[in-house]
C-alpha positions in Angstrom: -12.1 28.8 10.4 -11.5 26.5 13.4 -8.3 24.6 13.9 -10.2 21.4 13.2 -11.4 22.9 9.9 -7.9 24.0 8.9 -6.6 20.5 9.7 -9.4 19.0 7.5 -8.4 21.2 4.6 -4.8 20.2 5.0 -5.7 16.5 5.0 -7.9 16.9 1.9 -5.0 18.7 0.1 -2.8 15.8 0.9 -5.3 13.3 -0.4 -5.5 15.3 -3.7 -1.7 15.3 -3.9 -1.7 11.5 -3.5 -4.4 11.1 -6.1 -2.1 13.1 -8.5 0.9 10.9 -7.7 -1.2 7.8 -8.3 -2.3 9.2 -11.6 1.3 9.7 -12.5 2.1 6.1 -11.6 -0.8 5.0 -13.9 0.5 7.1 -16.8 4.0 5.7 -16.3 2.8 2.1 -16.3 0.7 2.8 -19.5 3.7 4.4 -21.2 6.0 1.6 -20.3 8.4 4.1 -18.6 11.5 3.0 -16.8 10.9 0.7 -13.9 13.2 2.7 -11.7 11.1 5.8 -12.2 7.9 3.9 -11.5 9.4 2.5 -8.2 10.4 6.0 -7.1 6.9 7.3 -7.8 5.4 4.3 -5.8 7.8 5.0 -2.9 6.6 8.6 -2.9 3.0 7.5 -2.8 3.7 5.0 0.0 5.5 7.7 2.0 2.6 10.1 1.5 0.0 7.5 2.5 2.0 6.6 5.7 2.3 10.3 6.5 -1.4 10.9 6.0 -2.2 7.8 8.1 0.0 9.2 10.9 -1.8 12.5 10.9 -5.2 10.9 11.0 -4.1 8.6 13.8 -2.6 11.4 15.8 -5.8 13.4 15.4 -7.8 10.4 16.5 -5.7 9.9 19.6 -5.7 13.6 20.5 -9.4 14.3 20.0 -11.1 11.0 20.7 -9.0 9.3 23.3 -8.0 12.3 25.4 -10.8 14.9 25.1 -14.2 13.9 26.6 -13.7 10.1 26.3 -14.9 7.7 29.0 -11.4 6.2 29.2 -9.2 9.3 28.9 -5.5 8.9 28.3 -3.2 11.2 30.1 -1.5 13.7 27.8 1.9 11.9 28.4 0.5 8.5 27.5 -1.1 10.0 24.4 2.3 11.5 23.3 3.9 8.1 23.9 1.3 6.4 21.8 1.7 9.0 19.0 5.5 8.5 19.0 5.0 4.7 18.8 2.6 5.0 15.9 4.9 7.4 14.0 7.9 5.1 14.5 5.9 2.2 13.3 4.7 4.0 10.1 8.2 5.1 9.0 
């Protein structure tokens, strides 16, 4: 399996985990569970979505803006952009 294929599998696993977390939030809301617990579950979902978004953006920058693109970024500029995006998503 190529590294791109392994990355895709990892991303899909993260999506499935997020789906499970959202299902848990739905169950908690339906069961009228403690608001604090619901907020903690929602914070976990938000962190997971932000992390997933960061990975997808990083892959996009690395593979679509630096490799074979008409307007290639230098590797240093790509790393700066990745750092900026990761900082913004935290």
